[in-house]
N, CA, C, O and CB atoms as a CASP TS submission, in Angstrom:
PFRMAT TS
TARGET T0000
AUTHOR 0000-0000-0000
METHOD Language model
MODEL 1
PARENT N/A
ATOM      1  N   MET     1     -17.743  58.592  46.998  1.00  0.00           N
ATOM      2  CA  MET     1     -16.336  58.747  47.325  1.00  0.00           C
ATOM      3  C   MET     1     -15.964  57.748  48.411  1.00  0.00           C
ATOM      4  O   MET     1     -16.726  57.533  49.354  1.00  0.00           O
ATOM      5  CB  MET     1     -16.026  60.196  47.776  1.00  0.00           C
ATOM      6  N   SER     2     -14.800  57.145  48.277  1.00  0.00           N
ATOM      7  CA  SER     2     -14.377  56.160  49.262  1.00  0.00           C
ATOM      8  C   SER     2     -13.916  56.842  50.544  1.00  0.00           C
ATOM      9  O   SER     2     -13.691  58.052  50.591  1.00  0.00           O
ATOM     10  CB  SER     2     -13.258  55.282  48.694  1.00  0.00           C
ATOM     11  N   ARG     3     -13.785  56.026  51.573  1.00  0.00           N
ATOM     12  CA  ARG     3     -13.381  56.535  52.871  1.00  0.00           C
ATOM     13  C   ARG     3     -12.177  55.742  53.357  1.00  0.00           C
ATOM     14  O   ARG     3     -11.956  54.605  52.939  1.00  0.00           O
ATOM     15  CB  ARG     3     -14.545  56.456  53.890  1.00  0.00           C
ATOM     16  N   LEU     4     -11.409  56.352  54.237  1.00  0.00           N
ATOM     17  CA  LEU     4     -10.233  55.712  54.809  1.00  0.00           C
ATOM     18  C   LEU     4     -10.444  55.491  56.296  1.00  0.00           C
ATOM     19  O   LEU     4     -10.877  56.393  57.012  1.00  0.00           O
ATOM     20  CB  LEU     4      -8.969  56.557  54.560  1.00  0.00           C
ATOM     21  N   LYS     5     -10.138  54.295  56.751  1.00  0.00           N
ATOM     22  CA  LYS     5     -10.186  53.987  58.180  1.00  0.00           C
ATOM     23  C   LYS     5      -8.747  54.034  58.681  1.00  0.00           C
ATOM     24  O   LYS     5      -7.924  53.201  58.303  1.00  0.00           O
ATOM     25  CB  LYS     5     -10.862  52.574  58.464  1.00  0.00           C
ATOM     26  N   VAL     6      -8.450  55.006  59.529  1.00  0.00           N
ATOM     27  CA  VAL     6      -7.094  55.236  60.020  1.00  0.00           C
ATOM     28  C   VAL     6      -7.039  54.819  61.483  1.00  0.00           C
ATOM     29  O   VAL     6      -7.823  55.307  62.297  1.00  0.00           O
ATOM     30  CB  VAL     6      -6.668  56.732  59.844  1.00  0.00           C
ATOM     31  N   THR     7      -6.117  53.918  61.822  1.00  0.00           N
ATOM     32  CA  THR     7      -5.980  53.419  63.190  1.00  0.00           C
ATOM     33  C   THR     7      -4.562  53.678  63.680  1.00  0.00           C
ATOM     34  O   THR     7      -3.590  53.364  62.993  1.00  0.00           O
ATOM     35  CB  THR     7      -6.321  51.904  63.270  1.00  0.00           C
ATOM     36  N   GLN     8      -4.454  54.252  64.870  1.00  0.00           N
ATOM     37  CA  GLN     8      -3.132  54.511  65.449  1.00  0.00           C
ATOM     38  C   GLN     8      -2.602  53.221  66.061  1.00  0.00           C
ATOM     39  O   GLN     8      -3.290  52.582  66.856  1.00  0.00           O
ATOM     40  CB  GLN     8      -3.195  55.648  66.522  1.00  0.00           C
ATOM     41  N   ILE     9      -1.373  52.831  65.690  1.00  0.00           N
ATOM     42  CA  ILE     9      -0.789  51.591  66.193  1.00  0.00           C
ATOM     43  C   ILE     9       0.473  51.816  67.027  1.00  0.00           C
ATOM     44  O   ILE     9       0.929  50.908  67.722  1.00  0.00           O
ATOM     45  CB  ILE     9      -0.471  50.678  65.040  1.00  0.00           C
ATOM     46  N   LYS    10       1.033  53.015  66.959  1.00  0.00           N
ATOM     47  CA  LYS    10       2.227  53.326  67.737  1.00  0.00           C
ATOM     48  C   LYS    10       2.048  54.662  68.430  1.00  0.00           C
ATOM     49  O   LYS    10       1.233  55.490  68.024  1.00  0.00           O
ATOM     50  CB  LYS    10       3.481  53.344  66.841  1.00  0.00           C
ATOM     51  N   SER    11       2.825  54.856  69.484  1.00  0.00           N
ATOM     52  CA  SER    11       2.750  56.077  70.264  1.00  0.00           C
ATOM     53  C   SER    11       3.469  57.234  69.578  1.00  0.00           C
ATOM     54  O   SER    11       4.430  57.037  68.835  1.00  0.00           O
ATOM     55  CB  SER    11       3.332  55.849  71.640  1.00  0.00           C
ATOM     56  N   ALA    12       2.985  58.434  69.842  1.00  0.00           N
ATOM     57  CA  ALA    12       3.608  59.638  69.298  1.00  0.00           C
ATOM     58  C   ALA    12       4.636  60.224  70.265  1.00  0.00           C
ATOM     59  O   ALA    12       5.265  61.238  69.963  1.00  0.00           O
ATOM     60  CB  ALA    12       2.542  60.683  68.974  1.00  0.00           C
ATOM     61  N   ILE    13       4.805  59.598  71.412  1.00  0.00           N
ATOM     62  CA  ILE    13       5.777  60.087  72.390  1.00  0.00           C
ATOM     63  C   ILE    13       7.172  60.039  71.773  1.00  0.00           C
ATOM     64  O   ILE    13       7.581  59.018  71.220  1.00  0.00           O
ATOM     65  CB  ILE    13       5.724  59.246  73.704  1.00  0.00           C
ATOM     66  N   GLY    14       7.881  61.131  71.872  1.00  0.00           N
ATOM     67  CA  GLY    14       9.227  61.212  71.312  1.00  0.00           C
ATOM     68  C   GLY    14       9.240  61.600  69.845  1.00  0.00           C
ATOM     69  O   GLY    14      10.304  61.780  69.252  1.00  0.00           O
ATOM     70  N   GLY    15       8.058  61.730  69.261  1.00  0.00           N
ATOM     71  CA  GLY    15       7.976  62.126  67.861  1.00  0.00           C
ATOM     72  C   GLY    15       8.071  63.632  67.714  1.00  0.00           C
ATOM     73  O   GLY    15       8.111  64.363  68.703  1.00  0.00           O
ATOM     74  N   LYS    16       8.108  64.081  66.486  1.00  0.00           N
ATOM     75  CA  LYS    16       8.176  65.511  66.221  1.00  0.00           C
ATOM     76  C   LYS    16       6.833  66.170  66.500  1.00  0.00           C
ATOM     77  O   LYS    16       5.787  65.524  66.456  1.00  0.00           O
ATOM     78  CB  LYS    16       8.607  65.771  64.774  1.00  0.00           C
ATOM     79  N   GLN    17       6.880  67.445  66.784  1.00  0.00           N
ATOM     80  CA  GLN    17       5.679  68.207  67.114  1.00  0.00           C
ATOM     81  C   GLN    17       4.647  68.136  65.987  1.00  0.00           C
ATOM     82  O   GLN    17       3.458  67.961  66.251  1.00  0.00           O
ATOM     83  CB  GLN    17       6.042  69.666  67.404  1.00  0.00           C
ATOM     84  N   ASN    18       5.090  68.269  64.732  1.00  0.00           N
ATOM     85  CA  ASN    18       4.128  68.246  63.634  1.00  0.00           C
ATOM     86  C   ASN    18       3.454  66.888  63.494  1.00  0.00           C
ATOM     87  O   ASN    18       2.306  66.817  63.058  1.00  0.00           O
ATOM     88  CB  ASN    18       4.812  68.615  62.332  1.00  0.00           C
ATOM     89  N   GLN    19       4.141  65.812  63.854  1.00  0.00           N
ATOM     90  CA  GLN    19       3.535  64.482  63.798  1.00  0.00           C
ATOM     91  C   GLN    19       2.477  64.328  64.892  1.00  0.00           C
ATOM     92  O   GLN    19       1.418  63.750  64.648  1.00  0.00           O
ATOM     93  CB  GLN    19       4.615  63.389  63.940  1.00  0.00           C
ATOM     94  N   ARG    20       2.752  64.833  66.080  1.00  0.00           N
ATOM     95  CA  ARG    20       1.766  64.779  67.170  1.00  0.00           C
ATOM     96  C   ARG    20       0.532  65.601  66.808  1.00  0.00           C
ATOM     97  O   ARG    20      -0.598  65.183  67.062  1.00  0.00           O
ATOM     98  CB  ARG    20       2.384  65.296  68.495  1.00  0.00           C
ATOM     99  N   GLU    21       0.754  66.770  66.214  1.00  0.00           N
ATOM    100  CA  GLU    21      -0.370  67.621  65.815  1.00  0.00           C
ATOM    101  C   GLU    21      -1.173  66.982  64.682  1.00  0.00           C
ATOM    102  O   GLU    21      -2.395  67.117  64.639  1.00  0.00           O
ATOM    103  CB  GLU    21       0.135  69.006  65.384  1.00  0.00           C
ATOM    104  N   THR    22      -0.500  66.292  63.772  1.00  0.00           N
ATOM    105  CA  THR    22      -1.191  65.624  62.674  1.00  0.00           C
ATOM    106  C   THR    22      -2.084  64.508  63.205  1.00  0.00           C
ATOM    107  O   THR    22      -3.218  64.357  62.749  1.00  0.00           O
ATOM    108  CB  THR    22      -0.180  65.064  61.661  1.00  0.00           C
ATOM    109  N   LEU    23      -1.590  63.726  64.158  1.00  0.00           N
ATOM    110  CA  LEU    23      -2.425  62.680  64.759  1.00  0.00           C
ATOM    111  C   LEU    23      -3.658  63.288  65.408  1.00  0.00           C
ATOM    112  O   LEU    23      -4.763  62.766  65.261  1.00  0.00           O
ATOM    113  CB  LEU    23      -1.624  61.872  65.798  1.00  0.00           C
ATOM    114  N   ARG    24      -3.473  64.387  66.123  1.00  0.00           N
ATOM    115  CA  ARG    24      -4.601  65.044  66.796  1.00  0.00           C
ATOM    116  C   ARG    24      -5.597  65.575  65.770  1.00  0.00           C
ATOM    117  O   ARG    24      -6.807  65.485  65.984  1.00  0.00           O
ATOM    118  CB  ARG    24      -4.102  66.194  67.700  1.00  0.00           C
ATOM    119  N   THR    25      -5.114  66.120  64.673  1.00  0.00           N
ATOM    120  CA  THR    25      -5.986  66.631  63.619  1.00  0.00           C
ATOM    121  C   THR    25      -6.789  65.505  62.969  1.00  0.00           C
ATOM    122  O   THR    25      -7.937  65.703  62.573  1.00  0.00           O
ATOM    123  CB  THR    25      -5.162  67.368  62.559  1.00  0.00           C
ATOM    124  N   LEU    26      -6.181  64.328  62.862  1.00  0.00           N
ATOM    125  CA  LEU    26      -6.888  63.177  62.317  1.00  0.00           C
ATOM    126  C   LEU    26      -7.914  62.609  63.307  1.00  0.00           C
ATOM    127  O   LEU    26      -8.741  61.774  62.940  1.00  0.00           O
ATOM    128  CB  LEU    26      -5.890  62.097  61.927  1.00  0.00           C
ATOM    129  N   GLY    27      -7.855  63.064  64.549  1.00  0.00           N
ATOM    130  CA  GLY    27      -8.803  62.598  65.555  1.00  0.00           C
ATOM    131  C   GLY    27      -8.298  61.409  66.349  1.00  0.00           C
ATOM    132  O   GLY    27      -9.085  60.678  66.951  1.00  0.00           O
ATOM    133  N   LEU    28      -6.979  61.210  66.353  1.00  0.00           N
ATOM    134  CA  LEU    28      -6.379  60.080  67.065  1.00  0.00           C
ATOM    135  C   LEU    28      -5.665  60.587  68.304  1.00  0.00           C
ATOM    136  O   LEU    28      -4.815  61.474  68.220  1.00  0.00           O
ATOM    137  CB  LEU    28      -5.397  59.300  66.152  1.00  0.00           C
ATOM    138  N   LYS    29      -6.014  60.017  69.463  1.00  0.00           N
ATOM    139  CA  LYS    29      -5.422  60.466  70.713  1.00  0.00           C
ATOM    140  C   LYS    29      -4.552  59.411  71.375  1.00  0.00           C
ATOM    141  O   LYS    29      -3.598  59.749  72.076  1.00  0.00           O
ATOM    142  CB  LYS    29      -6.499  60.885  71.656  1.00  0.00           C
ATOM    143  N   ARG    30      -4.869  58.129  71.163  1.00  0.00           N
ATOM    144  CA  ARG    30      -4.117  57.077  71.842  1.00  0.00           C
ATOM    145  C   ARG    30      -4.046  55.855  70.932  1.00  0.00           C
ATOM    146  O   ARG    30      -4.753  55.762  69.929  1.00  0.00           O
ATOM    147  CB  ARG    30      -4.771  56.714  73.212  1.00  0.00           C
ATOM    148  N   ILE    31      -3.179  54.926  71.305  1.00  0.00           N
ATOM    149  CA  ILE    31      -3.016  53.699  70.532  1.00  0.00           C
ATOM    150  C   ILE    31      -4.345  52.951  70.507  1.00  0.00           C
ATOM    151  O   ILE    31      -4.996  52.785  71.539  1.00  0.00           O
ATOM    152  CB  ILE    31      -1.885  52.806  71.126  1.00  0.00           C
ATOM    153  N   GLY    32      -4.733  52.507  69.328  1.00  0.00           N
ATOM    154  CA  GLY    32      -5.989  51.775  69.170  1.00  0.00           C
ATOM    155  C   GLY    32      -7.150  52.638  68.712  1.00  0.00           C
ATOM    156  O   GLY    32      -8.186  52.112  68.307  1.00  0.00           O
ATOM    157  N   ASP    33      -6.995  53.951  68.770  1.00  0.00           N
ATOM    158  CA  ASP    33      -8.055  54.853  68.293  1.00  0.00           C
ATOM    159  C   ASP    33      -8.197  54.725  66.783  1.00  0.00           C
ATOM    160  O   ASP    33      -7.212  54.557  66.065  1.00  0.00           O
ATOM    161  CB  ASP    33      -7.750  56.328  68.684  1.00  0.00           C
ATOM    162  N   THR    34      -9.441  54.806  66.312  1.00  0.00           N
ATOM    163  CA  THR    34      -9.733  54.701  64.887  1.00  0.00           C
ATOM    164  C   THR    34     -10.571  55.883  64.449  1.00  0.00           C
ATOM    165  O   THR    34     -11.473  56.316  65.166  1.00  0.00           O
ATOM    166  CB  THR    34     -10.454  53.381  64.566  1.00  0.00           C
ATOM    167  N   ALA    35     -10.272  56.401  63.273  1.00  0.00           N
ATOM    168  CA  ALA    35     -11.041  57.491  62.690  1.00  0.00           C
ATOM    169  C   ALA    35     -11.333  57.140  61.232  1.00  0.00           C
ATOM    170  O   ALA    35     -10.475  56.604  60.530  1.00  0.00           O
ATOM    171  CB  ALA    35     -10.275  58.854  62.804  1.00  0.00           C
ATOM    172  N   VAL    36     -12.553  57.447  60.783  1.00  0.00           N
ATOM    173  CA  VAL    36     -12.930  57.227  59.392  1.00  0.00           C
ATOM    174  C   VAL    36     -13.027  58.598  58.732  1.00  0.00           C
ATOM    175  O   VAL    36     -13.797  59.457  59.160  1.00  0.00           O
ATOM    176  CB  VAL    36     -14.286  56.428  59.272  1.00  0.00           C
ATOM    177  N   LYS    37     -12.236  58.783  57.687  1.00  0.00           N
ATOM    178  CA  LYS    37     -12.147  60.071  57.000  1.00  0.00           C
ATOM    179  C   LYS    37     -12.427  59.887  55.520  1.00  0.00           C
ATOM    180  O   LYS    37     -12.245  58.801  54.970  1.00  0.00           O
ATOM    181  CB  LYS    37     -10.761  60.712  57.210  1.00  0.00           C
ATOM    182  N   GLU    38     -12.873  60.969  54.878  1.00  0.00           N
ATOM    183  CA  GLU    38     -13.053  60.957  53.420  1.00  0.00           C
ATOM    184  C   GLU    38     -11.682  60.820  52.752  1.00  0.00           C
ATOM    185  O   GLU    38     -10.689  61.343  53.258  1.00  0.00           O
ATOM    186  CB  GLU    38     -13.784  62.259  52.928  1.00  0.00           C
ATOM    187  N   ASP    39     -11.629  60.124  51.630  1.00  0.00           N
ATOM    188  CA  ASP    39     -10.376  59.945  50.898  1.00  0.00           C
ATOM    189  C   ASP    39     -10.134  61.175  50.027  1.00  0.00           C
ATOM    190  O   ASP    39     -10.568  61.241  48.877  1.00  0.00           O
ATOM    191  CB  ASP    39     -10.410  58.644  50.030  1.00  0.00           C
ATOM    192  N   ARG    40      -9.430  62.147  50.609  1.00  0.00           N
ATOM    193  CA  ARG    40      -9.098  63.384  49.907  1.00  0.00           C
ATOM    194  C   ARG    40      -7.588  63.577  49.952  1.00  0.00           C
ATOM    195  O   ARG    40      -6.915  62.982  50.794  1.00  0.00           O
ATOM    196  CB  ARG    40      -9.837  64.608  50.536  1.00  0.00           C
ATOM    197  N   PRO    41      -7.051  64.394  49.064  1.00  0.00           N
ATOM    198  CA  PRO    41      -5.597  64.618  49.049  1.00  0.00           C
ATOM    199  C   PRO    41      -5.059  65.157  50.376  1.00  0.00           C
ATOM    200  O   PRO    41      -3.945  64.817  50.773  1.00  0.00           O
ATOM    201  CB  PRO    41      -5.239  65.584  47.936  1.00  0.00           C
ATOM    202  N   GLU    42      -5.844  65.997  51.066  1.00  0.00           N
ATOM    203  CA  GLU    42      -5.369  66.551  52.342  1.00  0.00           C
ATOM    204  C   GLU    42      -5.203  65.450  53.380  1.00  0.00           C
ATOM    205  O   GLU    42      -4.224  65.433  54.126  1.00  0.00           O
ATOM    206  CB  GLU    42      -6.344  67.624  52.864  1.00  0.00           C
ATOM    207  N   ILE    43      -6.158  64.535  53.423  1.00  0.00           N
ATOM    208  CA  ILE    43      -6.109  63.439  54.390  1.00  0.00           C
ATOM    209  C   ILE    43      -4.974  62.490  54.024  1.00  0.00           C
ATOM    210  O   ILE    43      -4.263  62.008  54.906  1.00  0.00           O
ATOM    211  CB  ILE    43      -7.465  62.679  54.439  1.00  0.00           C
ATOM    212  N   ARG    44      -4.797  62.216  52.728  1.00  0.00           N
ATOM    213  CA  ARG    44      -3.702  61.347  52.282  1.00  0.00           C
ATOM    214  C   ARG    44      -2.350  61.938  52.689  1.00  0.00           C
ATOM    215  O   ARG    44      -1.445  61.200  53.078  1.00  0.00           O
ATOM    216  CB  ARG    44      -3.758  61.144  50.748  1.00  0.00           C
ATOM    217  N   GLY    45      -2.209  63.247  52.602  1.00  0.00           N
ATOM    218  CA  GLY    45      -0.969  63.897  53.008  1.00  0.00           C
ATOM    219  C   GLY    45      -0.722  63.766  54.497  1.00  0.00           C
ATOM    220  O   GLY    45       0.407  63.529  54.925  1.00  0.00           O
ATOM    221  N   MET    46      -1.781  63.921  55.292  1.00  0.00           N
ATOM    222  CA  MET    46      -1.636  63.760  56.744  1.00  0.00           C
ATOM    223  C   MET    46      -1.259  62.322  57.094  1.00  0.00           C
ATOM    224  O   MET    46      -0.403  62.089  57.948  1.00  0.00           O
ATOM    225  CB  MET    46      -2.943  64.157  57.466  1.00  0.00           C
ATOM    226  N   VAL    47      -1.898  61.364  56.433  1.00  0.00           N
ATOM    227  CA  VAL    47      -1.588  59.955  56.682  1.00  0.00           C
ATOM    228  C   VAL    47      -0.146  59.665  56.273  1.00  0.00           C
ATOM    229  O   VAL    47       0.543  58.901  56.949  1.00  0.00           O
ATOM    230  CB  VAL    47      -2.569  59.029  55.913  1.00  0.00           C
ATOM    231  N   ASN    48       0.313  60.256  55.193  1.00  0.00           N
ATOM    232  CA  ASN    48       1.692  60.058  54.754  1.00  0.00           C
ATOM    233  C   ASN    48       2.687  60.593  55.777  1.00  0.00           C
ATOM    234  O   ASN    48       3.758  60.016  55.966  1.00  0.00           O
ATOM    235  CB  ASN    48       1.918  60.733  53.405  1.00  0.00           C
ATOM    236  N   THR    49       2.338  61.687  56.434  1.00  0.00           N
ATOM    237  CA  THR    49       3.218  62.283  57.443  1.00  0.00           C
ATOM    238  C   THR    49       3.418  61.356  58.633  1.00  0.00           C
ATOM    239  O   THR    49       4.511  61.302  59.199  1.00  0.00           O
ATOM    240  CB  THR    49       2.651  63.615  57.917  1.00  0.00           C
ATOM    241  N   VAL    50       2.375  60.626  59.020  1.00  0.00           N
ATOM    242  CA  VAL    50       2.452  59.752  60.196  1.00  0.00           C
ATOM    243  C   VAL    50       2.287  58.282  59.802  1.00  0.00           C
ATOM    244  O   VAL    50       1.758  57.485  60.578  1.00  0.00           O
ATOM    245  CB  VAL    50       1.376  60.146  61.226  1.00  0.00           C
ATOM    246  N   SER    51       2.738  57.926  58.603  1.00  0.00           N
ATOM    247  CA  SER    51       2.529  56.568  58.092  1.00  0.00           C
ATOM    248  C   SER    51       3.162  55.496  58.976  1.00  0.00           C
ATOM    249  O   SER    51       2.686  54.361  58.997  1.00  0.00           O
ATOM    250  CB  SER    51       3.087  56.457  56.693  1.00  0.00           C
ATOM    251  N   HIS    52       4.222  55.832  59.704  1.00  0.00           N
ATOM    252  CA  HIS    52       4.884  54.861  60.572  1.00  0.00           C
ATOM    253  C   HIS    52       4.142  54.678  61.897  1.00  0.00           C
ATOM    254  O   HIS    52       4.490  53.791  62.677  1.00  0.00           O
ATOM    255  CB  HIS    52       6.317  55.294  60.839  1.00  0.00           C
ATOM    256  N   LEU    53       3.125  55.503  62.162  1.00  0.00           N
ATOM    257  CA  LEU    53       2.373  55.417  63.410  1.00  0.00           C
ATOM    258  C   LEU    53       0.959  54.880  63.224  1.00  0.00           C
ATOM    259  O   LEU    53       0.283  54.577  64.207  1.00  0.00           O
ATOM    260  CB  LEU    53       2.310  56.770  64.055  1.00  0.00           C
ATOM    261  N   VAL    54       0.505  54.756  61.992  1.00  0.00           N
ATOM    262  CA  VAL    54      -0.883  54.370  61.732  1.00  0.00           C
ATOM    263  C   VAL    54      -0.972  53.268  60.681  1.00  0.00           C
ATOM    264  O   VAL    54      -0.033  53.017  59.925  1.00  0.00           O
ATOM    265  CB  VAL    54      -1.694  55.584  61.281  1.00  0.00           C
ATOM    266  N   THR    55      -2.151  52.612  60.663  1.00  0.00           N
ATOM    267  CA  THR    55      -2.484  51.713  59.563  1.00  0.00           C
ATOM    268  C   THR    55      -3.704  52.312  58.864  1.00  0.00           C
ATOM    269  O   THR    55      -4.510  53.003  59.486  1.00  0.00           O
ATOM    270  CB  THR    55      -2.765  50.231  60.072  1.00  0.00           C
ATOM    271  N   VAL    56      -3.827  52.041  57.566  1.00  0.00           N
ATOM    272  CA  VAL    56      -4.898  52.628  56.762  1.00  0.00           C
ATOM    273  C   VAL    56      -5.593  51.513  55.994  1.00  0.00           C
ATOM    274  O   VAL    56      -4.948  50.650  55.398  1.00  0.00           O
ATOM    275  CB  VAL    56      -4.346  53.719  55.787  1.00  0.00           C
ATOM    276  N   GLU    57      -6.946  51.549  56.023  1.00  0.00           N
ATOM    277  CA  GLU    57      -7.744  50.619  55.241  1.00  0.00           C
ATOM    278  C   GLU    57      -8.763  51.425  54.471  1.00  0.00           C
ATOM    279  O   GLU    57      -9.237  52.457  54.947  1.00  0.00           O
ATOM    280  CB  GLU    57      -8.432  49.548  56.140  1.00  0.00           C
ATOM    281  N   GLU    58      -9.104  50.953  53.269  1.00  0.00           N
ATOM    282  CA  GLU    58     -10.171  51.603  52.502  1.00  0.00           C
ATOM    283  C   GLU    58     -11.494  50.986  52.907  1.00  0.00           C
ATOM    284  O   GLU    58     -11.617  49.765  53.012  1.00  0.00           O
ATOM    285  CB  GLU    58      -9.940  51.464  50.962  1.00  0.00           C
ATOM    286  N   VAL    59     -12.498  51.852  53.137  1.00  0.00           N
ATOM    287  CA  VAL    59     -13.826  51.429  53.539  1.00  0.00           C
ATOM    288  C   VAL    59     -14.816  51.992  52.542  1.00  0.00           C
ATOM    289  O   VAL    59     -14.668  53.129  52.095  1.00  0.00           O
ATOM    290  CB  VAL    59     -14.158  51.887  54.986  1.00  0.00           C
ATOM    291  N   ASP    60     -15.820  51.214  52.189  1.00  0.00           N
ATOM    292  CA  ASP    60     -16.835  51.706  51.264  1.00  0.00           C
ATOM    293  C   ASP    60     -17.985  52.359  52.002  1.00  0.00           C
ATOM    294  O   ASP    60     -18.933  52.831  51.374  1.00  0.00           O
ATOM    295  CB  ASP    60     -17.352  50.577  50.396  1.00  0.00           C
TER
END
C-alpha cells in the first residue's frame, strides 16, 4: 500500500476549530512539520479538509 507524505505549509491560526483539530490528528503542529501516513480514505478525507494548509506527496 502506498503512503502519503503530508507537510504543513501554512499556519492554522485564524482557521476553523475542525481544521486545527484535523492538523493535530495528522500529527502536524507547526509549519514545516511532516507526517507520513498510509493512503487510506480516512487520511484522504482529512487531507482534503486542510488541503489549503498542506502539501501532499506519494511515497513508496
